[in-house]
N, C-alpha and C positions, 0 to 999 in steps of 0.2 A: 568402659564407654558409658556415658550417662544415658539414661533412658529418655527418649524423646517425650516432650511435654504433650500430654493428651488433653486437648481443650474440650470443654463441655460443648455439646452440639447445639447449645441454645442460640437461636438466631438473634441478631442484633435487635430485631423487632420485639424481642421479649423484654428488653430493658426499657425502663421508663425514660421519658425525656430528661428528667433530673439525673438519673443514673448515667445516661450518656453524656450529659454536660459535665458531670464530675469525672467520668472516665477520660473524656477528651482533655480536661485540664490536668488530670493525673499524668497523662503521657507527655506533658510539657515539663514535668518535674516539679509541679506546684505542690506545696505542702497543704495539709488539711486546713491550716489557718488561711493560706492564700486562697484556696478554693472557696472557703466559707465567706471570706471578705468579697471575693469576686461575684459570688452568687447571692450575696445578701442573706445568708443563713448562718446558723451557729456552727462552730467547729464540731459540736456533739452531733448535730444533724448530718454533717459530712461523714462522720464515723459510722453512723447508723446506715446511711446510704451505701458506704463502702462495704460494710458487712453483708448487706443484702446483695449487692452487686457481686461480691466474691462468691457467695453461695450460688447465685444464678449461673455464673460462668465457670465455676469449678476452680477458682483461683485461691491459693493459700495466702497470697500477699500482693502488695502493689506491683512488684516486678512481674508476677504471673499475669496480673490484670493488664499490665502494659503489653505483654506479649500477646495476650488474647486480642487486645485492641489492634495491634499490628496485623495479626492473622486475619481479622475481619475488616481491616482497613476502615476504622471508624471515622477517618478524616472525610470520608464520602458523605457524612451526615452533617455538613456544615450549616444546615438550616436550623439546627437545634440551638437552644440558648447556651 
């Protein structure tokens, strides 16, 4: 039986507005290129934000970051860019 995912207990408020914006787009299946184009930043900047985001929430990859987003229901933060 697989071990249940243990999420970092970092509150959503510990994420920057940009990290939340990227995470919200990540949950839609957007690629780094799509996210960069949508936010008007470079793909390299998206990768840097993702790396920091993963570290803050204890995710190893995009899938774990999406699960974290679902766990904390980041859709409630619609006022973010």
